[in-house]
C-alpha positions in Angstrom: -0.4 -18.0 4.5 -3.1 -15.4 4.1 -1.8 -13.3 1.3 -3.0 -10.0 -0.3 -1.8 -8.9 -3.7 -2.2 -5.1 -4.2 -2.3 -4.0 -7.8 -3.8 -4.0 -11.2 -6.2 -6.8 -12.2 -8.8 -7.5 -14.9 -10.8 -5.7 -16.3 -7.9 -3.3 -16.1 -5.5 -4.1 -18.8 -1.8 -4.6 -19.4 1.2 -6.6 -18.3 0.9 -5.8 -14.6 -2.6 -7.3 -14.6 -1.4 -10.4 -16.4 1.5 -10.8 -14.0 -0.7 -10.5 -10.9 -3.2 -13.0 -12.4 -0.4 -15.6 -12.9 1.1 -14.8 -9.5 -2.3 -15.3 -7.8 -2.8 -18.6 -9.7 0.5 -20.1 -8.6 0.4 -18.8 -5.0 -3.2 -20.1 -4.6 -2.0 -23.7 -5.0 -0.6 -23.5 -1.5 -2.0 -20.3 0.2 -5.2 -18.3 0.6 -4.8 -15.3 -1.8 -6.8 -12.2 -2.6 -6.2 -9.5 -5.2 -7.1 -6.0 -4.2 -7.2 -3.9 -7.4 -7.9 -0.3 -8.4 -11.3 1.3 -8.9 -9.2 4.1 -10.3 -5.7 3.3 -11.4 -4.8 6.6 -13.2 -6.7 9.9 -13.6 -7.8 10.0 -17.2 -5.7 13.1 -17.9 -2.5 11.3 -16.8 -3.2 8.1 -18.8 -1.6 8.2 -22.3 -3.6 5.4 -23.9 -7.1 5.1 -25.3 -8.7 3.2 -22.4 -7.6 1.6 -19.2 -10.0 -1.3 -19.5 -9.4 -4.6 -21.3 -11.8 -5.0 -24.2 -11.3 -8.7 -24.7 -11.2 -11.8 -22.6 -9.5 -11.9 -19.2 -7.0 -14.5 -20.5 -6.7 -16.0 -17.0 -9.9 -15.3 -15.0 -9.1 -14.5 -11.3 -11.2 -13.0 -8.6 -10.4 -9.5 -7.5 -11.9 -6.6 -5.5 -11.6 -3.1 -7.0 -11.1 -0.9 -3.9 -8.1 1.4 -4.4 -8.3 4.9 -5.7 -4.7 5.9 -6.6 -5.2 9.6 -6.1 -7.4 9.8 -3.0 -5.4 9.8 0.3 -8.6 9.3 2.3 -9.3 6.1 0.3 -5.8 4.8 1.0 -6.5 5.2 4.7 -9.9 3.5 4.6 -8.6 0.7 2.4 -5.6 0.2 4.7 -7.7 0.0 7.8 -10.2 -2.3 6.1 -7.6 -4.7 4.8 -5.9 -4.7 8.2 -9.0 -6.4 9.6 -8.3 -9.4 7.3 -5.1 -10.0 9.2 -2.9 -10.9 6.2 0.4 -12.7 6.9 1.8 -11.2 3.7 1.1 -8.3 1.4 2.7 -8.3 -2.1 2.7 -5.4 -4.5 4.5 -5.0 -7.8 6.3 -1.6 -8.1 6.7 -0.1 -11.5 6.0 3.6 -11.2 6.7 6.1 -8.3 3.2 7.6 -8.9 1.9 4.6 -6.8 4.4 5.0 -4.0 2.3 7.1 -1.6 -0.8 4.9 -2.2 1.0 1.6 -1.7 3.1 2.9 1.2 0.1 4.3 3.1 -2.0 1.1 2.7 0.9 -1.2 3.7 1.9 1.0 6.6 -1.6 0.8 8.0 -1.9 -2.9 7.5 1.4 -3.5 9.2 0.8 -1.2 12.1 1.1 -3.2 15.3 1.0 -6.5 13.5 3.4 -9.2 12.2 2.3 -8.8 8.6 5.2 -8.9 6.1 5.4 -6.8 2.9 7.3 -8.0 -0.2 7.8 -5.7 -3.1 8.4 -7.1 -6.6 10.4 -4.4 -8.4 9.8 -4.0 -12.1 11.6 -0.7 -11.8 13.2 1.2 -8.9 14.2 4.2 -11.0 11.7 4.7 -13.8 12.7 5.0 -17.5 11.2 8.5 -17.7 12.1 10.4 -14.5 10.0 13.1 -12.8 10.4 15.3 -9.7 9.5 13.4 -6.6 10.3 10.0 -7.9 12.9 9.0 -5.3 10.8 10.5 -2.5 7.7 8.5 -3.4 9.8 5.3 -4.0 11.5 5.6 -0.6 8.2 6.1 1.1 6.7 3.0 -0.4 9.9 1.0 0.3 9.9 2.1 4.0 7.2 -0.4 4.8 8.7 -3.3 2.9 10.3 -6.3 4.7 11.8 -7.7 1.5 12.2 -7.2 -2.2 12.3 -9.3 -5.4 14.3 -7.9 -8.3 14.2 -9.5 -11.7 17.4 -8.3 -13.3 20.9 -7.1 -12.5 19.9 -3.6 -13.5 17.1 -3.4 -11.0 19.3 -5.0 -8.3 21.8 -2.2 -8.8 19.1 0.4 -8.5 17.7 -1.1 -5.4 21.1 -1.2 -3.7 21.6 2.4 -4.6 18.2 3.4 -3.1 17.9 1.3 0.1 20.7 0.5 2.6 21.2 -3.3 3.1 17.8 -4.5 1.7 16.7 -8.0 2.2 16.1 -9.3 -1.3 16.3 -12.1 -3.8 17.0 -11.9 -7.6 14.5 -14.0 -9.4 14.0 -13.6 -13.2 10.7 -12.4 -14.6 8.6 -15.6 -15.2 7.2 -16.4 -18.7 3.8 -15.0 -19.6 1.7 -18.1 -20.0 -1.6 -16.2 -20.1 -1.8 -15.9 -23.9 -2.0 -19.7 -24.7 0.3 -21.8 -26.8 1.8 -21.3 -30.3 -0.2 -22.1 -33.3 1.3 -22.9 -36.7 2.9 -19.9 -38.4 0.8 -20.4 -41.6 -2.4 -20.5 -39.6 -1.5 -17.4 -37.7 -0.6 -15.5 -40.8 -3.8 -16.5 -42.5 -5.8 -15.2 -39.5 -3.9 -11.9 -39.7 -4.1 -11.8 -43.5 -0.4 -11.6 -43.8 1.2 -12.8 -47.0 4.8 -11.8 -46.4 7.5 -14.5 -46.4 9.6 -13.0 -43.6 8.1 -11.1 -40.7 9.6 -9.2 -37.7 7.5 -8.2 -34.7 7.8 -5.1 -32.6 5.1 -5.5 -30.0 3.7 -3.5 -27.0 3.2 0.1 -26.0 5.3 2.5 -28.0 7.4 4.8 -25.9 10.6 6.6 -26.8 12.9 4.4 -24.7 11.7 1.3 -26.6 13.7 2.5 -29.7 11.1 2.1 -32.5 12.7 5.1 -34.2 16.0 3.1 -34.3 14.2 0.1 -35.7 12.7 2.3 -38.5 16.2 3.4 -39.5 17.4 -0.2 -39.4 14.6 -1.2 -41.8 15.9 1.3 -44.3 19.2 -0.7 -44.3 17.5 -4.1 -44.3 15.4 -3.2 -47.2 18.4 -2.8 -49.4 19.3 -6.4 -49.1 16.3 -8.4 -48.2 12.5 -8.4 -48.4 11.2 -8.4 -44.8 8.1 -7.0 -43.2 8.1 -5.3 -39.8 4.9 -5.5 -37.9 4.6 -2.7 -35.3 1.7 -3.8 -33.0 0.7 -1.8 -30.0 -0.8 1.4 -28.7 1.3 4.6 -29.0 2.1 6.4 -25.8 4.3 8.8 -27.8 3.2 11.0 -30.8 2.1 8.4 -33.4 2.3 10.9 -36.2 5.9 11.6 -35.5 6.7 7.9 -36.0 4.5 7.7 -39.2 6.4 10.7 -40.6 9.7 9.0 -39.8 8.5 5.8 -41.6 7.6 7.9 -44.6 10.8 10.0 -44.5 12.9 6.9 -44.3 11.0 5.5 -47.3 10.1 2.3 -45.6 6.3 2.5 -45.7 6.2 -0.6 -47.9 8.1 -2.8 -45.4 6.4 -1.6 -42.1 2.8 -2.3 -41.1 1.5 -0.4 -38.1 -1.3 -1.8 -36.0 -1.7 1.1 -33.6 -4.0 -0.4 -31.0 -4.0 -2.5 -27.8 -4.3 -6.2 -28.7 -6.9 -8.2 -26.7 -5.5 -11.1 -24.8 -7.0 -13.7 -27.1 -5.2 -12.3 -30.2 -1.7 -11.8 -28.8 -0.7 -15.4 -29.7 -1.6 -14.8 -33.3 1.0 -12.1 -33.7 3.8 -13.9 -31.9 3.0 -17.2 -33.8 3.1 -15.3 -37.1 6.5 -13.8 -36.5 9.9 -15.2 -37.3 11.6 -13.2 -34.6 10.7 -10.5 -32.0 12.5 -7.2 -32.0 13.5 -5.3 -28.8 15.6 -2.3 -30.0 15.3 -0.6 -26.5 17.4 2.4 -25.5 17.0 1.6 -21.9 15.4 -1.3 -20.0 15.3 -3.1 -16.7 13.7 -6.3 -18.0 11.0 -6.8 -20.7 7.8 -8.6 -20.4 7.8 -8.8 -24.2 10.8 -11.1 -24.1 8.9 -13.4 -21.7 5.9 -13.4 -24.1 8.2 -14.3 -27.0 9.7 -17.2 -25.0 6.2 -18.5 -24.2 5.8 -19.0 -27.9 9.3 -20.3 -28.4 10.2 -17.2 -30.4 13.8 -15.9 -30.7 14.5 -12.3 -29.9 16.8 -9.7 -31.3 17.5 -7.2 -28.5 19.8 -4.4 -27.5 22.4 -4.8 -24.8 20.7 -2.6 -22.2 19.5 -3.2 -18.7 18.5 -6.8 -18.1 17.7 -7.7 -21.7 21.0 -9.5 -22.3 20.4 -11.6 -19.2 17.3 -13.0 -20.8 18.2 -13.0 -24.5 21.3 -15.2 -24.7 23.4 -14.2 -27.7 23.6 -17.0 -30.2 21.4 -19.3 -28.1 17.9 -17.8 -27.9 18.5 -14.6 -30.0 21.0 -12.0 -31.0 22.2 -9.1 -28.9 23.4 -5.8 -30.4 24.6 -2.4 -29.1 21.8 0.1 -28.4 20.9 3.0 -30.6 22.7 1.6 -33.6 20.5 1.1 -36.7 23.4 -0.5 -38.7 24.1 -3.2 -36.1 20.4 -3.9 -35.7 20.0 -4.2 -39.5 23.1 -6.5 -39.6 21.5 -8.7 -36.9 18.3 -9.1 -39.0 20.3 -10.0 -42.1 22.4 -12.5 -40.1 19.2 -14.1 -38.7 17.9 -14.8 -42.2 21.1 -15.4 -44.2 22.3 -17.8 -41.5 19.0 -19.6 -41.3 19.0 -19.2 -37.6 15.3 -19.4 -36.8 15.1 -23.1 -36.1 18.3 -23.0 -33.9 17.3 -19.9 -31.9 13.7 -21.0 -31.5 14.9 -24.3 -30.0 17.2 -22.2 -27.7 14.2 -20.0 -26.7 12.2 -23.1 -25.8 15.1 -24.3 -23.6 15.8 -20.9 -22.0 12.2 -20.4 -20.9 12.5 -23.4 -18.5 14.5 -21.0 -16.3 11.6 -18.6 -15.9 9.0 -20.5 -13.9 6.3 -19.2 -11.6 7.2 -22.0 -9.1 10.6 -20.4 -8.7 8.9 -17.0 -8.0 6.6 -18.5 -5.4 9.4 -20.4 -3.7 11.4 -17.1 -3.5 8.5 -15.3 -1.9 8.0 -18.0 0.6 11.7 -18.1 1.5 11.8 -14.3 2.0 8.7 -14.4 4.2 9.3 -17.5 6.3 13.0 -16.8 7.0 12.4 -13.2 8.1 
């Protein structure tokens, strides 16, 4: 097939770019594939981070064309008409934010017009974590041009069925992020990061309110009473960083929490995961989490809350521990159980086994089945 992937690609940064690079790599084994990326992904005033560009290595170098301007309707029309001339058999785009609904919908509508081109949407979210006026309108517009969907958790499946009548879809779990290399010895990773603590928890990724860092801070206050553990908070703040730092100080846990408030380049991600004993996902809401799939890539167990699709990926007692959301006491108890029960070896082995379910070959096969049988 002749396939176009619309979406984020290097040098734009983040999980969507990593996902598209891996999807491209595996699809390209059997098909002709091109990535059409953004020349402007977000207007600067709407972007909460420090920069939209990756400052480190590509991780997985792939070719892409930066053509799309997310806020210029005239651009959507010109790009749609231009891509139409390439006569793609299939267009794929990953949907994570309604902001992109008009852009993707217009481009796909023009590509499909009068042709047999199919469109498959990979849904990270159907209903966003932080809702805004117009979300459902934009989402329905984008989905109006889709022939099929891929959902990656029960939560997203439920949202899709509530949004679209009788959609054609498959549920395929989020594949493992292989883009960051393989695990290195824990002692080596800690030496590189200048960490001397005996026990280390990792909270990784963009900090937003729904990810529950404030709950983790309160949990550390309880953990500190019984055990010496260091929590590494690594990632750029998309919420008010000072509010979290005040919370850390007020909870009197500054001595057990280290904050690295910056985006981590691809080539250094593995160091943090390799250095940690366990990865923390204290989310208040979720559909699925790419962080869990990074953890599994490094055979790291996960302590997660029972929200959205997290408990589908983190199997309680097998590859991690699952606790109720928004409950610092239960979160603290899980950390103490992890160490007192000496569970790291058992749960790490479970994570290594569980990750076998999350292959890119399975994703490619699902896309092919949706396209060829429709």
